[in-house]
C-alpha positions as CSV (number, residue, x, y, z in Angstrom):
1,M,15.7,-25.3,19.7
2,L,14.1,-28.7,20.1
3,A,17.1,-30.5,18.7
4,R,19.5,-28.5,20.9
5,E,17.5,-29.3,24.0
6,A,17.4,-33.0,23.1
7,R,21.1,-33.1,22.4
8,A,21.9,-31.3,25.6
9,V,20.5,-34.3,27.6
10,N,22.1,-36.9,25.2
11,F,19.0,-37.7,23.2
12,D,19.7,-38.4,19.6
13,L,16.2,-39.7,18.6
14,N,12.9,-38.0,18.9
15,L,9.7,-39.7,17.9
16,A,8.3,-36.5,16.5
17,P,6.6,-34.7,15.0
18,V,3.0,-35.9,15.4
19,M,1.5,-35.1,12.0
20,D,-2.2,-35.7,12.8
21,V,-4.6,-33.4,11.1
22,D,-7.2,-31.9,13.4
23,T,-10.4,-32.9,11.6
24,N,-12.5,-33.1,14.8
25,P,-12.5,-30.0,17.0
26,A,-14.3,-32.0,19.7
27,N,-11.2,-34.3,20.0
28,R,-9.1,-32.5,22.7
29,V,-6.2,-34.9,22.3
30,I,-5.6,-34.4,18.6
31,C,-6.3,-30.7,18.6
32,S,-3.7,-30.1,21.4
33,R,-0.9,-31.8,19.5
34,S,-1.8,-31.1,15.9
35,F,-0.2,-28.4,13.7
36,G,-3.7,-27.6,12.4
37,D,-6.7,-28.6,10.4
38,S,-5.2,-28.3,7.0
39,T,-3.2,-31.2,5.5
40,E,-1.0,-28.7,3.6
41,L,-0.2,-26.8,6.8
42,V,0.5,-29.9,8.8
43,A,2.7,-31.3,6.1
44,R,4.7,-28.1,5.7
45,L,5.2,-27.6,9.5
46,G,5.9,-31.3,10.0
47,V,8.6,-31.4,7.4
48,A,10.2,-28.3,8.9
49,V,10.4,-30.0,12.3
50,L,11.8,-33.2,10.8
51,R,14.5,-31.2,8.9
52,G,15.3,-29.1,11.9
53,L,15.8,-32.1,14.1
54,Q,17.8,-34.1,11.5
55,D,19.9,-31.1,10.5
56,N,21.0,-30.7,14.1
57,G,21.9,-34.3,14.8
58,V,18.7,-35.8,16.1
59,A,17.1,-38.6,14.3
60,S,13.3,-38.4,14.0
61,C,10.3,-40.1,12.6
62,E,6.9,-38.9,11.7
63,C,4.1,-40.2,13.9
64,S,0.4,-40.1,13.0
65,A,-2.7,-42.3,13.0
66,G,-0.4,-45.3,12.6
67,D,0.3,-45.0,16.3
68,L,-3.2,-46.1,17.2
69,E,-3.8,-48.5,20.0
70,P,-5.6,-51.8,19.2
71,G,-9.3,-51.0,18.8
72,E,-8.8,-47.3,18.5
73,Q,-10.1,-45.4,15.5
74,P,-8.7,-42.2,14.0
75,G,-10.3,-39.3,15.8
76,D,-11.0,-41.2,19.0
77,A,-10.3,-39.1,22.1
78,V,-7.8,-40.9,24.3
79,E,-7.4,-39.2,27.6
80,A,-4.2,-39.8,29.7
81,A,-4.9,-41.7,32.9
């Protein structure tokens, strides 16, 4: 469904999924976008999203702690302005 919606508006790239593991329940940012607190579950669901996007013509890339801003640490809560 995600790929179909992206293609419907002429997107052929999605910078998803976010594959952060929710290791800190107090971090509202990560917990709201994570597939869970288990690395196995996050990996399994993340790969399913990647395959679903790519199998339906949308390029994708996994995003995780590598997308930190300068000075940010894994687990830091970053609130949208």
